[in-house]
C-alpha positions as CSV (number, residue, x, y, z in Angstrom):
1,M,90.9,85.1,123.9
2,Y,93.4,82.9,122.4
3,N,95.1,79.9,123.8
4,C,98.4,80.8,122.3
5,Y,99.4,83.8,120.1
6,L,102.4,85.4,118.4
7,E,102.4,89.2,118.5
8,T,104.6,91.2,116.1
9,D,105.5,94.7,116.5
10,L,105.5,96.0,112.8
11,N,107.1,99.3,113.7
12,R,110.1,97.4,115.3
13,L,110.2,95.2,112.1
14,E,110.7,98.2,109.9
15,Q,113.1,99.9,112.3
16,N,115.3,96.8,112.1
17,I,115.4,97.2,108.3
18,I,116.1,101.0,108.6
19,N,119.0,100.4,111.0
20,I,120.5,97.8,108.7
21,R,120.4,100.1,105.8
22,K,122.2,102.8,107.9
23,L,125.3,100.5,107.7
24,Y,125.7,101.5,104.1
25,S,127.2,104.7,102.7
26,R,125.4,104.3,99.5
27,P,121.7,103.6,98.6
28,V,120.9,99.9,98.9
29,K,117.7,98.2,98.1
30,V,116.2,95.5,100.4
31,M,114.7,92.2,99.4
32,C,112.6,91.0,102.3
33,V,112.6,87.1,102.7
34,L,109.1,86.0,103.5
35,K,109.4,82.2,103.0
36,A,108.3,79.7,105.7
37,N,105.4,81.9,106.6
38,A,107.7,84.9,107.0
39,Y,110.0,82.8,109.3
40,G,106.8,82.0,111.4
41,H,105.6,85.6,111.8
42,G,102.8,85.2,109.4
43,I,103.2,86.0,105.8
44,E,100.0,87.7,105.2
45,G,100.3,90.4,107.9
46,I,104.0,91.0,107.3
47,S,103.8,91.3,103.5
48,R,100.8,93.7,103.7
49,F,102.7,96.0,106.1
50,L,106.1,95.8,104.1
51,D,104.2,96.3,100.7
52,R,103.6,99.9,102.0
53,S,107.0,100.5,103.4
54,E,109.4,102.9,101.5
55,H,112.4,100.9,102.9
56,T,111.5,97.7,101.2
57,H,111.8,97.1,97.4
58,M,111.1,93.4,96.7
59,F,109.9,90.1,98.3
60,A,111.4,86.6,98.2
61,V,109.7,83.3,98.8
62,A,110.6,79.7,98.6
63,N,108.1,78.4,96.0
64,A,105.5,79.4,93.4
65,E,102.5,78.8,95.6
66,E,103.8,81.3,98.2
67,A,104.3,83.8,95.4
68,L,100.9,83.3,93.8
69,N,99.2,83.7,97.2
70,L,100.9,87.0,97.7
71,K,99.9,88.3,94.4
72,N,96.4,87.2,94.7
73,S,96.2,89.0,98.1
74,G,97.1,92.2,96.3
75,I,100.8,92.6,97.0
76,Q,102.2,95.1,94.6
77,K,106.1,94.8,95.0
78,P,108.0,92.4,92.9
79,V,108.2,88.8,94.2
80,L,111.1,86.4,93.5
81,V,110.8,82.7,93.8
82,L,114.2,81.5,95.3
83,S,113.8,77.8,94.4
84,G,113.3,76.0,91.1
85,V,109.8,76.0,89.8
86,P,108.0,72.9,88.4
87,K,107.0,73.6,84.8
88,E,103.3,73.5,85.5
89,W,103.5,76.7,87.5
90,A,105.5,78.7,84.8
91,E,102.4,80.0,83.0
92,A,100.7,81.3,86.2
93,M,104.0,83.0,87.4
94,I,104.6,84.7,84.1
95,T,101.0,85.9,84.0
96,H,101.4,87.4,87.4
97,D,104.9,88.9,86.7
98,I,106.4,86.8,89.4
99,R,110.3,86.5,89.2
100,F,112.0,83.2,88.5
101,T,115.5,82.1,89.8
102,V,117.1,80.3,87.0
103,Y,120.1,78.1,87.3
104,D,120.2,75.9,84.3
105,M,119.7,76.4,80.5
106,E,116.9,74.0,80.2
107,D,114.8,76.1,82.5
108,A,115.7,79.3,80.8
109,L,114.6,77.9,77.4
110,F,111.4,76.6,78.8
111,I,110.5,80.0,80.5
112,Q,111.4,81.8,77.1
113,N,109.1,79.6,75.2
114,T,106.2,79.9,77.6
115,A,106.6,83.6,77.8
116,K,106.6,83.8,74.0
117,R,103.4,81.7,73.7
118,L,101.8,84.0,76.2
119,N,103.1,87.1,74.4
120,K,104.6,88.4,77.6
121,H,108.0,88.8,79.1
122,A,109.4,86.7,82.0
123,F,111.4,88.3,84.7
124,I,114.3,86.2,85.8
125,H,117.3,86.3,88.3
126,V,120.1,84.2,87.1
127,K,121.9,82.2,90.0
128,I,125.5,81.6,90.0
129,D,127.1,78.9,92.0
130,T,130.1,80.7,93.5
131,G,130.7,78.0,96.1
132,M,127.6,77.1,97.9
133,H,127.3,74.0,95.5
134,R,123.5,73.6,96.0
135,V,122.1,75.1,92.8
136,G,123.3,77.5,90.2
137,F,125.3,77.8,87.0
138,I,128.9,76.9,87.4
139,P,130.8,80.0,86.3
140,D,133.4,78.4,84.1
141,S,135.6,80.5,81.8
142,D,133.0,81.0,78.9
143,F,130.0,81.2,81.1
144,V,129.3,85.0,80.6
145,T,130.0,85.0,76.9
146,G,128.2,81.7,76.5
147,S,125.2,80.7,78.5
148,L,124.5,84.2,80.2
149,K,124.8,86.1,77.0
150,K,122.4,83.7,75.3
151,I,119.8,84.1,78.2
152,A,120.2,87.8,78.1
153,S,119.5,87.8,74.4
154,M,116.2,85.9,74.6
155,D,113.5,88.1,73.4
156,H,110.8,87.2,75.9
157,I,113.1,87.1,79.0
158,K,113.9,90.2,81.0
159,L,117.3,89.7,82.9
160,E,116.3,91.5,86.0
161,G,118.9,90.2,88.5
162,I,122.2,88.3,88.8
163,M,122.5,86.6,92.2
164,S,124.5,84.1,94.3
165,H,124.5,82.8,97.9
166,F,127.2,82.6,100.5
167,A,127.9,79.3,102.2
168,D,129.8,80.6,105.2
169,S,128.2,84.0,105.8
170,D,127.7,83.6,109.5
171,N,131.6,83.7,109.9
172,P,132.4,87.4,109.4
173,D,136.1,86.6,108.7
174,S,135.6,83.8,106.4
175,S,138.1,83.6,103.5
176,Y,135.7,81.2,101.7
177,Q,133.1,83.9,101.8
178,K,135.5,86.5,100.4
179,E,136.4,84.2,97.6
180,Q,132.8,83.6,96.6
181,Y,132.4,87.5,96.5
182,R,135.4,87.7,94.3
183,R,134.0,85.3,91.9
184,F,130.6,87.0,91.9
185,V,132.3,90.4,91.1
186,E,134.1,88.8,88.2
187,I,130.9,87.7,86.7
188,L,129.5,91.2,87.0
189,K,132.6,92.7,85.5
190,G,132.3,90.2,82.6
191,C,128.7,91.3,82.0
192,K,129.8,94.9,81.7
193,E,132.6,94.1,79.3
194,C,130.4,92.2,77.0
195,G,127.3,94.4,77.2
196,I,125.0,92.1,79.2
197,L,122.4,94.4,81.0
198,Y,120.6,93.7,84.2
199,D,118.8,95.7,86.9
200,T,120.3,94.5,90.1
201,A,122.9,92.1,91.7
202,H,122.5,90.5,95.0
203,I,124.6,87.9,97.0
204,S,124.4,89.1,100.7
205,N,122.0,87.5,103.1
206,S,121.4,88.9,106.7
207,A,124.8,88.0,107.9
208,A,126.8,89.3,105.1
209,A,124.7,92.4,104.7
210,I,125.6,93.2,108.4
211,S,129.3,92.2,108.3
212,S,130.3,93.4,104.8
213,P,128.3,96.5,103.9
214,Y,131.2,97.5,101.7
215,Y,130.3,94.7,99.1
216,E,129.5,96.4,95.9
217,T,126.1,95.1,95.2
218,D,122.9,97.3,95.0
219,M,120.5,95.0,97.0
220,I,120.6,92.8,100.1
221,R,118.4,90.0,101.1
222,L,117.2,90.3,104.7
223,G,115.6,87.4,106.4
224,L,116.5,86.6,110.1
225,A,118.1,90.0,110.9
226,M,115.0,91.7,109.6
227,Y,112.9,90.0,112.3
228,G,115.4,91.1,114.9
229,Y,117.7,88.1,115.5
230,N,121.5,88.0,115.4
231,P,122.6,86.0,112.3
232,F,125.8,85.3,114.1
233,G,124.3,83.6,117.0
234,K,126.1,84.8,120.0
235,G,128.6,86.6,117.9
236,S,128.9,90.4,117.9
237,I,126.9,92.7,115.8
238,G,128.7,95.8,117.3
239,S,126.4,98.8,118.0
240,L,123.7,97.7,115.3
241,D,120.4,98.1,116.9
242,I,118.1,95.2,116.0
243,K,115.7,93.6,118.3
244,P,113.1,90.7,117.9
245,C,109.9,92.1,116.7
246,A,107.7,89.2,117.9
247,S,106.8,87.7,121.3
248,M,104.9,84.4,121.8
249,Y,102.3,84.1,124.6
250,A,100.1,81.4,126.0
251,R,97.2,81.3,128.4
252,I,97.2,79.6,131.8
253,N,94.2,77.4,131.9
254,H,94.6,75.7,135.2
255,I,96.2,76.3,138.6
256,K,96.7,73.6,141.4
257,T,98.7,73.2,144.5
258,L,100.6,70.0,144.9
259,S,102.2,68.5,147.9
260,E,105.8,67.3,148.1
261,G,106.6,64.2,146.1
262,C,104.0,64.6,143.3
263,Y,105.1,63.6,139.7
264,I,104.1,65.9,136.9
265,S,103.5,65.1,133.3
266,Y,104.3,62.2,130.9
267,G,107.1,59.8,131.9
268,L,107.5,61.0,135.5
269,K,110.3,63.2,134.6
270,Y,109.7,65.8,137.4
271,K,108.9,65.3,141.1
272,T,108.0,68.2,143.4
273,T,110.5,68.6,146.3
274,A,108.2,70.8,148.3
275,K,104.6,72.1,148.3
276,S,104.3,73.7,145.0
277,V,101.8,75.9,143.0
278,I,101.7,74.5,139.5
279,A,100.1,76.2,136.4
280,T,99.1,74.5,133.3
281,V,99.9,76.6,130.2
282,A,97.8,76.1,126.9
283,A,100.6,75.5,124.5
284,G,102.8,72.6,123.5
285,Y,105.2,71.2,120.9
286,A,102.2,71.2,118.4
287,D,102.4,75.0,118.7
288,G,106.1,75.2,118.3
289,F,107.2,75.1,122.0
290,P,109.7,72.2,121.7
291,R,109.6,69.0,123.8
292,F,113.3,69.3,124.6
293,L,112.4,72.2,126.9
294,T,111.2,69.6,129.3
295,N,112.6,70.6,132.8
296,N,114.9,72.9,130.9
297,Y,113.5,76.5,130.4
298,E,111.8,79.3,132.1
299,V,108.9,81.4,130.8
300,K,108.2,84.9,132.0
301,I,105.2,86.0,133.9
302,S,104.5,89.2,135.9
303,D,108.2,90.1,135.3
304,R,109.3,86.8,137.1
305,Y,110.4,83.6,135.7
306,A,108.7,80.3,136.1
307,P,110.4,77.0,135.3
308,V,108.9,74.3,133.1
309,C,108.0,71.3,135.2
310,G,107.8,67.8,133.4
311,A,107.5,66.8,129.9
312,V,106.2,69.4,127.5
313,C,102.9,67.8,126.0
314,M,101.5,68.3,122.5
315,D,99.0,71.0,123.6
316,Q,100.0,71.9,127.2
317,F,103.0,72.2,129.6
318,M,103.3,73.0,133.3
319,I,105.3,75.6,135.1
320,D,106.1,76.2,138.8
321,I,104.6,79.5,139.9
322,T,105.3,79.1,143.7
323,G,106.0,82.5,145.1
324,I,104.7,84.5,142.2
325,E,101.8,86.5,143.5
326,N,98.4,87.2,141.9
327,V,98.6,84.7,139.0
328,R,95.2,83.6,137.7
329,V,93.6,81.4,135.3
330,G,93.4,83.5,132.0
331,D,96.7,85.2,132.5
332,Y,99.3,84.9,129.8
333,V,102.9,83.9,130.1
334,M,105.6,84.9,127.5
335,L,107.1,81.8,125.9
336,F,109.8,83.9,124.1
337,G,110.3,87.5,123.1
338,Y,112.5,90.5,123.7
339,D,114.0,89.8,127.1
340,P,117.1,91.7,128.1
341,S,118.0,89.0,130.6
342,G,118.4,86.5,127.8
343,K,116.3,83.9,129.6
344,C,113.1,83.8,127.7
345,T,114.2,84.2,124.1
346,V,114.2,82.2,120.8
347,D,118.0,82.2,120.9
348,T,118.0,80.5,124.3
349,I,115.5,78.0,123.1
350,A,117.6,77.2,120.1
351,E,120.7,76.8,122.1
352,K,119.0,74.5,124.6
353,G,118.0,72.3,121.5
354,N,121.4,72.5,119.9
355,T,119.7,74.0,116.8
356,I,119.5,77.4,115.2
357,T,117.0,80.2,115.6
358,Y,115.5,79.8,112.1
359,E,114.2,76.2,113.0
360,I,112.4,77.4,116.2
361,L,110.7,80.2,114.3
362,C,109.7,78.1,111.4
363,N,108.1,75.5,113.7
364,I,105.5,77.8,115.0
365,N,102.3,76.1,114.1
366,D,99.6,77.7,112.0
367,R,97.1,77.2,114.8
368,V,99.1,79.9,116.8
369,K,97.2,83.1,116.2
370,R,99.2,86.0,114.6
371,I,98.4,89.4,115.8
372,Y,100.2,92.7,115.0
373,K,100.6,96.0,116.7
């Protein structure tokens, strides 16, 4: 019995991917983004399942350590590291055929020389800065015929992919996004004209993959939407059927009846206004249940909703279960999950904290048990 656990429906996860791919009139490959512990869902369990799925083709992570852990666990599909890699990791990555994201010539030369010393080929995806202005080659007028052609000609480098990243993808009508796409397509046309060969091109993340399936690339990168969350926040996703694949639960470890006028939790932020039945739940901000939900959220129990009472603590919080019948110590409450009412969801938590869904998911602590069904 766990104090707090996150349960992920793996079939729902795969169905989300299938439904997004149905938006496309042509075959499109899927790169599954597994960084930040698979957006909190547990990278080990998620990757093991998706490695067997015919609907996924490649994985992406944030750093070399995540990638090596995947490969050492037996993952067979290609793994791309999205960020720059410190030089000391390069040899291990090349040895395990882990893909590099390359966005400057110095790194390309270092990877080439390391691969040559190992008598292997290094697989790379060249990143173009089309307008995000975070990392990437600036595509000036001679970029394709200069830097890119030089990289493609290196004898121990395999140019597997050309990629970029949108800065305004959660705005479906963004003219900035369309301009970034135009620049990216110009690069791809330039490659064709001067004979630069590559295997795949990708620029669309979850939001762009949903809003712009007509973009002429052969791979999409799915993160938030794959896990069942709307990348547009409260914006429309039309008839697309994606649902959260995970729900978080915590155990009730104490129940007491308090009289009117009793304060609850730190800071005396809540005072009972009548005789109340109060349950203590074994989860807190150390588990990823944010402190800003103090007196500001409802969890779900027995198809009823119970408000949070008082300050959320590090390991526990309290709820008012007055009027909810047959609740016992050992019962579980849902902290968030698929809830058609919208009351008990990650999106609602994010809205209350004036943040984004990504942050709530990524803050689920490692001590929260991940289970799968």
